[in-house]
C-alpha positions in Angstrom: 20.8 -23.2 -29.8 20.8 -19.9 -30.1 21.5 -18.0 -26.7 19.7 -14.8 -26.0 20.2 -12.2 -23.5 17.1 -13.9 -22.6 16.5 -16.4 -23.1 19.7 -17.1 -20.4 17.5 -15.1 -17.5 15.1 -17.6 -18.1 17.4 -20.6 -17.8 18.9 -19.7 -13.9 18.2 -21.4 -11.6 16.0 -18.7 -8.9 18.4 -18.3 -6.6 21.2 -16.6 -9.2 18.6 -14.3 -10.7 18.2 -13.7 -7.0 21.4 -12.6 -6.2 22.1 -11.1 -9.7 18.7 -8.9 -9.2 20.7 -8.1 -6.1 23.5 -6.7 -7.0 22.0 -4.5 -9.2 19.8 -2.8 -7.0 22.7 -2.1 -5.0 25.5 -0.9 -7.1 23.4 1.1 -9.9 23.4 4.4 -10.5 20.0 7.7 -11.5 19.7 7.0 -15.0 20.3 3.2 -15.0 18.0 2.7 -12.1 15.6 4.5 -14.0 15.4 2.4 -16.5 15.6 0.0 -14.9 12.8 1.0 -13.3 10.8 2.5 -16.8 10.7 -1.0 -17.2 9.3 -2.8 -14.4 6.0 -0.7 -14.2 5.5 -1.9 -17.3 7.0 -5.4 -17.5 4.6 -6.4 -14.4 2.1 -3.5 -15.7 2.4 -0.2 -12.1 2.5 3.1 -12.2 5.9 4.4 -12.0 5.5 5.9 -8.9 4.4 3.3 -7.3 7.6 0.6 -8.6 9.8 3.9 -7.8 8.7 4.2 -4.5 8.9 0.3 -3.0 11.1 -1.3 -1.1 14.6 -2.7 -2.9 13.4 -6.5 -1.3 10.4 -6.1 -3.5 12.5 -4.7 -6.9 14.0 -7.5 -6.6 11.7 -9.8 -5.7 10.0 -8.2 -9.3 13.0 -8.2 -11.5 14.0 -12.3 -10.6 10.2 -13.9 -11.1 10.3 -11.2 -14.5 11.5 -14.2 -17.3 10.1 -11.8 -20.2 12.6 -8.8 -19.6 14.6 -6.6 -22.2 17.9 -8.5 -23.5 20.3 -5.0 -23.0 18.4 -4.8 -19.5 20.0 -8.5 -18.8 22.8 -8.4 -19.8 24.1 -5.0 -18.3 22.4 -7.2 -15.2 24.6 -10.2 -15.5 27.4 -8.0 -16.6 27.8 -6.1 -13.4 26.5 -9.3 -11.4 29.9 -11.2 -12.9 32.1 -8.1 -12.0 30.9 -8.6 -8.3 30.5 -12.1 -7.9 32.6 -14.2 -11.1 35.6 -12.4 -11.4 38.3 -14.2 -10.7 36.3 -16.5 -13.5 36.2 -13.8 -16.1 40.5 -13.6 -15.2 40.5 -16.3 -15.6 39.5 -17.0 -19.3 41.2 -13.8 -20.2 43.7 -14.1 -19.6 43.7 -18.1 -20.9 43.5 -16.5 -24.1 46.0 -13.3 -23.3 43.9 -11.2 -23.3 45.1 -7.8 -22.3 42.2 -6.2 -19.5 40.8 -3.9 -16.2 39.6 -6.1 -13.8 37.9 -7.8 -16.2 37.4 -5.7 -18.5 38.7 -5.9 -22.4 41.4 -2.8 -23.2 39.5 -1.4 -26.0 42.5 -1.2 -28.5 42.3 -5.6 -28.4 42.0 -6.6 -32.3 39.6 -9.5 -31.9 40.3 -11.5 -35.6 43.9 -12.2 -33.9 41.1 -15.0 -32.0 41.1 -18.0 -33.2 38.5 -20.4 -32.8 39.3 -23.1 -31.5 42.2 -21.2 -28.9 38.2 -20.1 -27.7 37.0 -22.7 -27.2 39.6 -24.9 -25.6 39.8 -21.7 -23.3 36.4 -22.3 -22.6 37.2 -26.1 -21.9 39.1 -25.5 -19.6 37.3 -22.7 -17.4 34.6 -25.9 -17.4 36.4 -27.2 -16.1 37.7 -24.9 -12.7 36.3 -25.1 -8.9 33.6 -22.1 -10.2 31.5 -24.4 -13.0 28.6 -21.8 -12.7 30.3 -19.4 -12.8 32.0 -20.1 -15.5 29.2 -21.2 -17.7 27.4 -18.1 -16.9 29.6 -16.7 -18.6 30.6 -18.6 -21.5 26.9 -18.0 -22.0 27.1 -14.4 -21.6 29.7 -14.1 -23.7 27.9 -16.4 -26.9 24.8 -13.3 -26.0 27.5 -11.4 -27.8 28.4 -12.2 -30.5 31.7 -11.6 -32.5 34.2 -14.4 -31.5 33.0 -15.6 -28.8 29.7 -17.6 -30.4 32.2 -20.4 -31.0 32.5 -21.9 -27.7 28.1 -22.2 -27.8 29.5 -25.5 -29.3 31.3 -26.6 -26.3 28.7 -25.8 -24.2 26.0 -28.2 -21.5 22.5 -28.3 -23.6 20.2 -27.5 -20.9 16.0 -27.7 -21.9 
């Protein structure tokens, strides 16, 4: 199974896509919103000015029900949601791996080559056994999409479909 951000998005239950969309529209700033408005207009075949003037509720609904969005946009949607709603999951995982971070954001100087695949997979298994299973699973899928040292997590994720 190859995991893409768009595939993760399509597999999310609608209520999670709605929650993700609410966080995005509440927390995003100018240029970020404008780029997404242009993308939504194109995907929904609407005039950009119409989308721009739409209510926040309509924007959330359109975002949540659009199952085919560009991977970079989905990546940003998921990142904002995870940091907003599942920060404890992120911090727990990074602490399990003793990765230096600030509020769940990995320090730029961290050397990813130091991460052994077996250790990452063990931390992922521990995270999946946590109380926030939904947040853990979504975070781990998000990491797999990022590639690099996280690709081995895919082997410990529960299979869907």
